[in-house]
C-alpha positions in Angstrom: 144.2 159.3 -73.6 144.5 161.8 -70.7 145.1 161.1 -67.0 145.8 163.1 -63.9 144.6 164.3 -60.6 141.8 166.8 -60.2 138.8 168.2 -58.4 135.1 167.5 -59.3 133.2 170.8 -59.5 129.5 171.5 -59.8 128.4 174.4 -62.0 124.8 175.7 -61.9 125.0 176.9 -65.5 122.3 175.6 -67.9 120.6 173.3 -65.4 123.8 172.2 -63.7 126.6 170.0 -64.6 129.8 168.4 -63.1 133.2 168.9 -64.5 136.8 167.9 -63.6 139.4 170.6 -63.1 142.7 168.9 -63.4 145.6 170.0 -61.3 147.4 171.3 -64.4 144.4 173.6 -65.1 142.8 171.6 -67.9 139.0 171.4 -67.8 137.1 168.2 -68.6 133.4 167.5 -69.0 132.9 163.8 -68.3 130.2 162.2 -70.4 129.9 159.1 -68.1 130.6 160.4 -64.6 129.2 157.8 -62.1 126.7 159.2 -59.7 128.8 158.5 -56.6 131.4 160.9 -58.0 128.9 163.8 -58.4 130.2 165.6 -55.3 131.4 169.2 -55.5 135.1 169.6 -54.5 135.8 165.8 -54.5 139.4 165.1 -55.3 139.9 162.3 -57.8 142.4 160.4 -60.0 141.1 159.9 -63.5 141.9 158.5 -66.9 139.9 158.8 -70.1 139.7 159.6 -73.8 138.9 163.1 -75.1 135.9 163.0 -77.4 134.6 165.6 -79.8 131.1 166.7 -78.6 128.9 169.7 -78.7 127.1 170.7 -75.4 125.0 173.6 -74.3 127.4 174.4 -71.5 130.4 175.0 -73.8 132.8 174.2 -70.9 136.0 172.1 -71.1 136.8 169.1 -73.3 134.4 166.1 -73.3 136.0 163.0 -71.9 134.9 159.4 -71.6 136.3 158.1 -68.4 137.9 154.7 -68.3 139.0 155.0 -64.7 138.2 157.2 -61.8 139.1 156.9 -58.1 138.3 159.0 -55.1 141.4 160.4 -53.5 139.9 161.7 -50.3 136.8 163.5 -49.0 135.5 166.7 -50.6 136.9 170.0 -49.2 134.3 171.5 -46.8 
């Protein structure tokens, strides 16, 4: 189980995907990110379980979110 604060980022690589960059620098690739959180630069609090997975983007660790909350609006 991992948890923390972070920023949702959109990457245009391989058709585009959303990842979470945690404040400690860790990179997570959420496998179940709700659509309302697919906003570049959105600050969030999150909890989830790291899962082993293979993706074409090869970015970060896969995480299955059990909790996610918007902290405040995306940075413009």
